[in-house]
C-alpha positions in Angstrom: -10.4 0.0 5.6 -7.4 -2.9 7.4 -6.8 -5.4 4.5 -5.7 -8.1 7.2 -5.8 -11.0 5.2 -2.2 -10.7 3.7 1.0 -11.7 5.3 2.3 -8.4 4.9 2.6 -7.6 9.1 5.3 -9.8 9.5 7.1 -9.3 6.5 10.8 -7.8 5.9 11.7 -7.3 2.8 15.0 -5.3 1.7 13.9 -1.5 0.6 16.1 -1.5 -2.6 13.6 -5.1 -3.7 10.5 -3.7 -2.1 10.9 -0.5 -4.5 10.9 -2.4 -7.9 8.6 -4.8 -6.8 6.1 -1.7 -5.9 6.6 0.1 -9.0 5.8 -3.1 -11.1 2.6 -3.5 -9.6 1.6 -0.2 -10.5 2.8 1.8 -6.8 4.2 5.1 -6.1 6.4 5.6 -3.4 5.0 8.9 -2.9 6.5 11.9 -0.6 5.4 10.6 3.0 8.0 9.7 4.2 10.7 10.3 6.6 14.3 8.0 7.4 12.0 5.5 9.4 8.6 5.2 7.3 7.2 5.7 4.1 4.6 4.4 2.1 3.1 2.5 -1.3 -0.1 3.8 -2.8 -2.0 2.6 -5.9 -4.8 4.8 -7.0 -8.1 3.2 -8.4 -10.6 5.5 -10.2 -13.9 4.4 -10.5 -16.5 6.5 -13.0 -19.5 5.1 -11.6 -18.6 6.2 -8.2 -17.9 9.6 -6.9 -14.8 8.8 -5.1 -10.9 7.8 -6.1 -9.8 5.2 -4.0 -6.7 4.5 -2.7 -4.7 1.4 -2.0 -1.8 1.8 1.0 0.1 -0.4 2.2 2.9 1.2 5.1 6.2 -0.2 6.1 9.0 0.6 8.9 12.7 0.7 9.4 13.9 -2.8 11.2 17.6 -1.5 10.2 18.6 1.7 8.4 16.9 4.2 6.6 14.5 4.8 4.1 15.5 5.1 1.4 18.5 3.7 0.8 18.3 0.0 -1.2 20.1 -2.2 1.5 17.7 -0.9 4.5 15.2 -3.9 5.7 11.9 -2.5 6.5 8.5 -4.4 7.7 5.5 -4.3 5.9 2.5 -3.4 8.4 -1.3 -3.7 7.5 -2.9 -2.7 4.0 -5.2 0.3 3.4 -8.1 1.3 1.2 -9.1 4.6 1.7 -11.7 6.7 -0.3 -10.3 10.4 -1.2 -13.2 13.3 -0.6 -12.1 16.0 -2.5 -11.0 18.7 -0.9 -10.3 16.8 2.5 -8.7 13.8 2.0 -8.2 10.4 2.5 -11.1 8.4 5.2 -9.9 5.3 5.3 -12.8 4.0 7.6 -15.0 0.9 6.8 -17.4 2.9 6.4 -16.7 4.5 3.3 -19.2 2.0 1.7 -16.5 0.2 -0.4 -17.5 -1.1 -3.9 -16.6 -4.9 -3.7 -14.8 -4.7 -7.2 -13.1 -2.0 -6.0 -11.4 -4.2 -2.6 -11.4 -7.0 -5.1 -9.1 -5.4 -6.8 -7.1 -4.4 -4.2 -6.6 -7.8 -3.2 -5.1 -9.0 -6.4 -3.1 -7.1 -6.1 -1.9 -7.1 -3.0 -1.9 -11.5 -4.1 0.6 -10.1 -6.5 2.6 -8.4 -4.4 2.4 -10.7 -1.6 3.6 -13.5 -4.7 6.5 -11.3 -5.9 8.1 -11.0 -2.5 8.1 -14.9 -1.6 9.4 -15.9 -5.1 
């Protein structure tokens, strides 16, 4: 599920400062990256639901190569996904995301947006 109500699609920032902000907010810079694109993931287990949820923020390079600190990256539209063992993560709107997971995702994204603008 795309979370389109954030200013991320127009935001450009240095990769080093972004990495610090994302880690400070509990996101992991995973192994799914190449020199032009990367993702930051935040895991949200929910004991009341059989799934594990992930908030993913993808980035794409504007100038330079990931993972160099000075590389300028553009933040893309964040996505909310549900993991199904053993199949993987699904990002469709039809996954039936609980309101508390959507709200927590929006709170996380707001905090990141504030930190990047601060």
